[in-house]
C-alpha positions, 0 to 999 in steps of 0.5 A, a space after each residue: 492573711 498574714 504568713 509567719 515565718 516558722 523561725 520567728 520567736 515570740 515572748 507572748 502569744 495572745 489568742 483572740 484579737 478582741 478588745 481585751 487581747 489587743 489591750 494586753 498585747 499593747 501593754 506587753 509590746 510596750 514592755 519590750 516583749 515580742 508579741 503575736 495576736 491571733 484572731 480567727 475573724 476577718 476583723 479585730 475588736 471582738 465585741 467592740 466592732 460595728 457590725 451590720 446586725 440586720 440588713 442596712 442596720 449597723 450597730 456597735 454591739 457593746 457601745 453601752 459599756 464604754 463607761 466601764 472602759 478604764 481611763 488609764 487604758 485610754 491614757 496609756 494607749 493614747 487613744 484620743 490621739 487616734 480619734 477615740 472619744 465618748 459622746 454623751 447622750 443628751 439627757 432628754 434622750 434618756 428615759 426611765 422604765 415606767 
């Protein structure tokens, strides 16, 4: 737990450390605003975290929507520098609903 001095002042407070809150906070910080992100969970990332949904089975709960992630955000936040990559599935792993 982080303790914040009550005399600290912020230009923006983001409630929720999900992926949208984190991206917003990053843009605000880059614009020169002193920004605070509040998250109630022990981990940030919201729906975009890998969690154990069943004993011994971990899954990235929203990995299927990675294709919706805007390319300019990937570029602006320099995510590839921090290890972000999209792995394409081989076509033979995809199948149609018959």
